[in-house]
Structures are given as structure tokens and as C-alpha cells.
C-alpha positions as MATLAB code, in Angstrom:
seq = 'MMIKKLLKIILLLSLLLLAVAWYMFFTGTTSFSDSTKSFFIHTNQTDRASILHDLKANGIVKNTTAFDWLAKLSGFYKEAKPGRYKIEKGSSVYTILKKISGQQDEVKLVVGKMRSRAELSQKMARYFETDSAKTNQYLLNNDSLAALGVNEHNWMTLFIQNTYNFYWNTRPGTVLRKLKQEKEKWWSKNDRLAKAAKLGYTADEIYTIASIVEEETNMNTDKPTVASVYMNRLKIGMPLQADPTVRYGLGDFESNRVTFAQLKTPSAYNTYLNKGLPPGPICIPSINTIDAVLQAPATDYLYFVAKPDFSGYSTFTNNYADHMKAAKLYQDSLEAWLKRKAEKEQAK';
ca = [
       0.253    0.034   -0.306;
       2.973    2.492    0.850;
       4.728    1.531   -2.107;
       1.437    2.387   -4.270;
       1.280    5.864   -2.613;
       4.702    6.366   -2.953;
       4.529    5.710   -6.673;
       1.530    7.629   -7.039;
       3.515   10.919   -5.587;
       6.076   10.150   -7.786;
       3.912   10.418  -10.709;
       2.405   13.206   -9.593;
       5.603   15.188   -8.799;
       6.533   13.821  -12.495;
       3.941   15.112  -14.275;
       3.690   18.715  -12.123;
       7.303   18.981  -13.056;
       6.824   18.036  -16.959;
       3.962   20.576  -16.286;
       6.185   23.205  -15.092;
       8.870   22.344  -18.146;
       6.119   22.580  -20.858;
       5.132   26.064  -19.491;
       8.364   27.377  -19.170;
      10.023   26.381  -22.021;
       6.832   26.087  -24.217;
       4.432   28.323  -23.896;
       4.567   31.679  -25.350;
       6.969   34.491  -23.490;
       7.166   37.319  -25.632;
       5.836   40.355  -24.650;
       6.036   42.957  -27.577;
       2.796   43.853  -29.380;
       3.684   43.710  -33.073;
       3.138   40.224  -34.873;
       6.837   39.895  -35.582;
      10.471   41.384  -33.950;
      13.882   41.537  -35.037;
      16.257   40.376  -32.454;
      20.071   41.443  -32.895;
      23.072   39.508  -31.542;
      25.674   42.296  -32.377;
      29.319   41.343  -33.135;
      31.151   41.055  -30.188;
      28.356   40.938  -28.083;
      27.557   37.201  -28.307;
      28.502   36.776  -24.372;
      26.076   35.567  -22.051;
      25.140   38.648  -20.355;
      24.579   40.685  -23.293;
      22.370   38.133  -25.071;
      20.202   38.056  -21.600;
      20.375   41.437  -21.360;
      18.674   42.146  -25.071;
      16.447   39.659  -24.835;
      14.533   41.095  -21.870;
      15.408   44.568  -22.865;
      13.619   43.962  -26.180;
      10.362   42.150  -24.806;
      11.613   38.738  -26.357;
      11.757   36.592  -23.180;
       9.523   37.621  -20.340;
      11.825   35.825  -17.898;
      15.200   34.623  -18.963;
      15.718   32.084  -16.330;
      14.212   29.587  -18.095;
      15.982   30.860  -21.623;
      19.344   30.781  -19.261;
      18.901   27.130  -17.940;
      18.080   25.299  -21.585;
      20.662   27.802  -23.420;
      23.730   26.392  -21.332;
      22.335   22.742  -21.382;
      22.386   22.993  -25.110;
      25.873   25.140  -25.195;
      24.487   27.699  -26.895;
      26.612   30.521  -25.358;
      29.919   28.714  -26.528;
      28.638   29.144  -30.228;
      26.409   32.265  -30.574;
      26.582   33.913  -33.739;
      25.686   37.641  -34.634;
      23.069   38.335  -36.506;
      19.454   39.235  -37.272;
      16.562   37.006  -36.021;
      13.004   37.548  -36.653;
      10.604   36.134  -33.668;
       7.058   36.072  -33.812;
       4.778   37.301  -31.126;
       3.975   34.243  -28.810;
       7.351   32.142  -29.375;
       8.179   30.154  -26.579;
      11.254   29.904  -24.997;
      12.597   26.676  -27.444;
      11.476   28.274  -30.457;
      13.317   31.376  -29.710;
      16.391   29.360  -29.016;
      16.046   27.052  -31.801;
      15.631   30.158  -34.047;
      18.794   32.334  -32.733;
      21.117   29.161  -32.994;
      21.857   30.092  -36.577;
      18.488   30.368  -38.497;
      19.393   34.135  -39.276;
      16.989   36.432  -41.289;
      17.989   37.832  -44.646;
      17.552   41.914  -44.758;
      16.257   43.076  -47.992;
      18.765   45.873  -49.561;
      16.610   47.968  -51.753;
      18.861   49.905  -54.208;
      16.988   53.163  -55.788;
      17.907   56.585  -57.390;
      20.497   57.538  -55.066;
      22.984   60.761  -55.891;
      25.408   60.546  -53.121;
      27.573   58.349  -51.031;
      26.205   60.233  -47.771;
      22.985   58.706  -48.632;
      24.022   55.233  -49.550;
      25.760   54.976  -46.306;
      22.490   55.799  -44.260;
      20.905   53.687  -46.090;
      23.129   50.690  -45.518;
      23.386   51.846  -41.724;
      19.321   51.230  -42.001;
      19.734   47.419  -43.047;
      22.997   46.669  -42.048;
      25.198   46.549  -38.592;
      27.671   48.904  -40.073;
      26.656   52.555  -38.554;
      26.576   54.885  -41.643;
      29.577   56.495  -40.290;
      31.765   53.651  -40.698;
      30.178   52.698  -44.033;
      30.948   56.096  -45.418;
      34.496   56.069  -44.001;
      35.246   52.942  -46.712;
      33.632   54.658  -49.531;
      35.435   57.594  -49.105;
      38.505   55.679  -48.964;
      40.358   55.755  -52.463;
      42.079   52.177  -51.984;
      38.635   50.383  -51.000;
      37.197   51.935  -54.505;
      40.203   50.932  -56.079;
      39.962   47.601  -55.637;
      36.346   47.561  -56.527;
      37.506   48.985  -59.662;
      35.795   52.346  -59.458;
      37.061   55.995  -58.167;
      35.345   58.983  -56.093;
      33.589   59.899  -59.607;
      31.811   56.643  -60.695;
      31.338   54.198  -58.081;
      27.359   54.980  -58.787;
      28.215   52.593  -61.479;
      28.596   49.674  -58.987;
      24.996   49.922  -58.665;
      21.730   47.966  -60.678;
      18.325   49.935  -58.949;
      16.986   46.086  -57.562;
      16.061   44.268  -54.170;
      18.945   42.236  -52.885;
      19.210   40.031  -50.088;
      21.983   39.469  -47.522;
      22.424   39.016  -43.816;
      22.382   41.902  -41.250;
      25.983   41.473  -40.072;
      27.252   41.488  -43.774;
      30.489   43.812  -43.732;
      30.246   46.908  -46.145;
      33.288   45.499  -48.827;
      31.622   42.380  -49.097;
      28.006   43.512  -49.539;
      29.626   45.987  -52.118;
      31.612   43.377  -54.313;
      28.337   41.139  -54.115;
      26.576   44.238  -55.645;
      29.363   44.712  -58.452;
      28.890   40.961  -59.298;
      25.261   41.503  -59.633;
      26.076   44.540  -61.967;
      28.325   42.358  -63.866;
      25.591   39.961  -64.498;
      22.814   42.303  -65.734;
      25.152   43.776  -68.566;
      25.901   40.564  -70.013;
      22.043   39.478  -70.089;
      19.820   41.239  -73.073;
      23.314   41.837  -75.354;
      23.034   45.026  -73.501;
      27.173   44.984  -73.947;
      26.948   44.564  -77.490;
      24.467   47.327  -77.873;
      26.545   49.437  -75.826;
      29.370   48.954  -77.970;
      27.176   49.260  -81.396;
      26.211   53.048  -80.102;
      30.032   53.507  -79.749;
      30.327   53.694  -75.835;
      31.327   51.280  -72.633;
      28.768   49.791  -70.012;
      30.105   52.921  -67.656;
      29.586   55.925  -70.478;
      26.157   54.676  -71.101;
      25.328   54.584  -67.320;
      26.512   58.135  -67.104;
      24.229   59.208  -70.030;
      21.556   57.583  -68.486;
      21.832   58.922  -65.344;
      21.425   62.100  -66.678;
      18.379   61.066  -69.074;
      16.825   59.944  -65.816;
      17.137   63.428  -63.914;
      16.108   65.223  -67.651;
      12.437   63.257  -68.147;
      10.017   61.030  -66.082;
       8.357   59.969  -69.725;
       9.502   56.825  -70.686;
       8.897   56.779  -73.865;
      11.201   60.457  -74.506;
      13.909   58.795  -72.595;
      15.184   56.943  -75.613;
      15.201   60.535  -77.787;
      16.948   62.920  -75.004;
      19.814   60.389  -75.231;
      19.808   60.033  -78.962;
      20.354   64.347  -78.239;
      23.210   63.580  -75.807;
      24.598   61.437  -77.757;
      24.426   63.839  -81.222;
      26.257   66.553  -79.358;
      28.678   64.465  -78.275;
      29.438   63.443  -81.674;
      29.915   67.010  -82.975;
      32.170   67.980  -79.838;
      29.013   70.529  -78.993;
      28.938   71.008  -74.936;
      25.818   68.348  -73.390;
      24.700   71.454  -71.683;
      22.820   69.372  -69.116;
      21.474   71.714  -66.093;
      21.169   68.311  -63.957;
      24.957   67.986  -64.449;
      25.512   71.401  -62.809;
      23.535   71.130  -60.234;
      25.003   67.787  -59.361;
      28.220   69.608  -59.320;
      27.158   71.942  -57.129;
      25.514   69.641  -54.682;
      21.935   70.924  -55.499;
      19.278   68.353  -55.409;
      16.722   70.100  -54.445;
      15.623   72.895  -57.053;
      14.641   72.358  -61.028;
      16.476   75.156  -62.303;
      19.888   76.448  -62.591;
      20.682   80.389  -62.340;
      22.758   82.010  -64.833;
      25.431   82.368  -62.199;
      25.503   78.637  -61.424;
      26.167   77.997  -65.339;
      29.196   79.707  -65.256;
      30.759   78.064  -61.976;
      33.464   75.949  -62.392;
      32.913   72.209  -62.186;
      33.973   68.742  -63.097;
      30.407   68.478  -63.890;
      29.705   71.865  -65.617;
      28.471   70.539  -68.862;
      28.138   74.424  -70.102;
      31.788   74.496  -69.591;
      33.069   71.039  -70.185;
      32.815   69.290  -73.397;
      32.590   65.354  -73.288;
      30.675   63.674  -70.131;
      30.839   64.062  -66.851;
      33.487   62.283  -64.867;
      31.030   60.039  -63.464;
      26.917   59.443  -63.206;
      25.102   61.824  -61.171;
      22.337   59.823  -60.073;
      21.705   55.969  -59.967;
      19.372   55.757  -62.792;
      16.442   52.858  -62.997;
      16.820   49.764  -65.289;
      14.257   50.910  -67.478;
      16.586   54.188  -68.391;
      19.612   52.287  -68.779;
      17.794   50.190  -71.775;
      16.288   53.173  -72.865;
      19.146   54.442  -73.710;
      20.598   51.462  -74.956;
      17.900   51.951  -77.664;
      18.476   55.463  -78.634;
      17.118   55.705  -81.965;
      19.482   57.665  -84.861;
      17.943   60.915  -85.177;
      19.709   64.472  -86.036;
      18.069   66.002  -83.110;
      20.232   68.664  -80.817;
      17.673   70.274  -78.407;
      14.446   69.422  -76.362;
      12.343   71.942  -74.212;
       9.189   70.731  -72.244;
       5.971   70.916  -74.091;
       3.819   74.131  -73.548;
       1.082   71.574  -72.250;
       3.017   70.483  -69.268;
       2.135   67.180  -70.275;
       5.918   65.684  -69.226;
       6.779   65.083  -72.788;
       9.591   67.281  -74.907;
       9.908   68.871  -78.053;
      12.493   67.516  -79.878;
      14.177   69.810  -82.835;
      17.597   69.952  -85.027;
      18.324   73.467  -85.099;
      18.751   76.177  -82.419;
      15.896   78.840  -84.122;
      13.390   75.833  -84.025;
      14.579   74.776  -80.650;
      14.342   79.078  -79.532;
      10.762   78.877  -81.076;
       9.453   75.851  -78.841;
      11.122   77.049  -75.788;
       8.980   80.382  -76.479;
       5.927   78.618  -76.172;
       6.892   76.840  -73.219;
       7.894   80.190  -71.335;
       4.906   81.819  -72.837;
       2.670   79.184  -71.544;
       4.654   79.115  -68.049;
       3.743   82.489  -67.528;
       0.640   82.130  -68.253;
       0.053   79.587  -66.011;
       1.672   81.316  -63.192;
      -0.285   84.778  -63.837;
      -3.404   82.638  -63.546;
      -2.248   81.066  -60.430;
      -1.381   84.492  -58.342;
      -4.712   85.964  -59.573;
      -6.470   82.706  -57.761;
      -4.270   83.438  -54.617;
      -5.030   87.223  -54.694;
      -9.301   86.505  -54.899;
      -8.972   84.395  -51.885;
];
């Protein structure tokens, strides 16, 4: 009888222990409100104290005692790896430990239109462990750029607009080398290099022209023709006279127009004062714009100006006299619009 009672007690205690263990290790422990939250294990902070502190501070684990016990038992602290780990709301200690034991989640680096290394550094700092100051320092280092086959002027040619997957703790140099490889793959497709050669330009030169076209018009159907204008000017030794390059040289990325004083300001990017292409791109152009430049038709156009209907399209001409007529139509239309706008403001 005594033995049966003892067995019952042992069984009850065992069940109780199993229930406690289940509660501690296999029930939800998170305390954040979002459906998911990223947990970061930083480089040089893979020690037990840092991990436990961050788990608690970020609401990943309510009570770190159970996590700590299970982590020690599994040998996690000896093999903890830096990275970004996406934790789902309501995850258990067991699930969280299993997740951060190497199941790192990728970050999606979205490369869009950019104009400066500082802008790139800030973007990368949002996606990667390395902060913007260190990334910018890397990008400003001539040796770092030279190792990638670029310099302070043409560094943007490393990038093709797209979304790329990386791990959060990937270093800047590794990111840029990967992006260079992706760029080379992109240029090797659809006969792009052959198209560039047929037009008489290198891939980097096409990229630079595309960056100017990108800033000149948003109308995709006009882009090949705008590119032909610049190519025609280059062929006859005429200055490109592209306002966006002047603004870029002055670091002016906000205004849409340039002043006469700005046109006379010396700069490697002042295509009114200098003939030929500027020393590098003035932005990271879209894929569509680069392909549009590669499809530039054979024209005799040397000028273009916005249409007076404000449609966003351009009027193309092959002589200065016709260009001035088209420019006057646009200017007259603009002045009339501004006058109507001012009258409406006064009437309020």
C-alpha cells in the first residue's frame, strides 16, 4: 500500500515537473505587441550577459531564467553567432533558442535612385550592422574604391536598381563586391554590352548618360530620344549643356532650375563649360532608363524642351532657331500659368 502511494506521489511530482517544464519552455514568452520583432545579436556581443540583457530589454523573453537554463544545457553560449533573427509574437523559449541558434533572417537592401555616398551610407546603416559613419568612411577610402575598380566619380556604376538579399552583419566591402557581381551579371544579359558597343560607348558611359536622362525626364517614351540628343552632341563636340549635371556639381539636389551664375561656376560636372561626358554618373538610374539609352534611335536632334501643355513630354528639334521657338512657347505657357495662379491666390 505504501509503495502504491509513493508511486502515485512520484507520478504526480513527475507530471507537475513536466507541466512546469512545458510552461517554462514551450509556452509563449514574448511581450512585444507587433506580430514579429527583429532580435539582433551584435558582433563582439555574443556573450551570455549581453544576450540575456537584450532578450529582456526588447521584450523577446519575459523571464530569462528558463532561457538561460536551456541555453546552458544546449551549449548555445559557446556557439552564439551575430545576426538578425525575426521572432514571432507568442514564441516559446524553446522556439526562440532554436531560432537564434543560427537561423538568421536576411535583410532586403533596396537599391533605388541615389546621388551621394552619404545617402548610400545612411541607407546601408538602416539595413546592416555597420553604422553610416563607418560605411561612409569605407566609401570615401580611395583604396577601397580602387579594389572595386571604381573611383570617387564613377562609384555609382557599381549599382543596378533592384532588391538584394544579405545578412544583417555583412560587412560593407562584402556588400559592395556582391553588388558589383550582380551589376556584371545584369550587363551580360540581353546583349546590353553589345548594344553599348554598337552605339560607340562603354557600359560606364552608357550608365552616365542614363543618369542624366533619368534627371531630365520622367517620360519613358521620351528617354531614348533624349539620349539620342546627348549622343548627337557628343559626336559633334558640342557641350552637353545638361542642367542636372551643373546642379550635381554644386551639390544642389533640390531645385529644378539653374541660374546663370550657376552655369558659370566651374565644376568637373559643369557640362556648359566642359565638353564631353562628366567624370561619372549624377545618380543611380533605373533599369528602364539604362535600357532606354541602349535603345537610343538614330536622330538628328540636338535640342529638346518641355512641351507647353505641361504633359511632361518634350519637343525635339535639330536646329537652334526651332528650339528657341519651342522654348518660347513653353515659357509663354509657363508665365500665363503663373499669372493665373497668382490671380487665384489674390482672389482668396
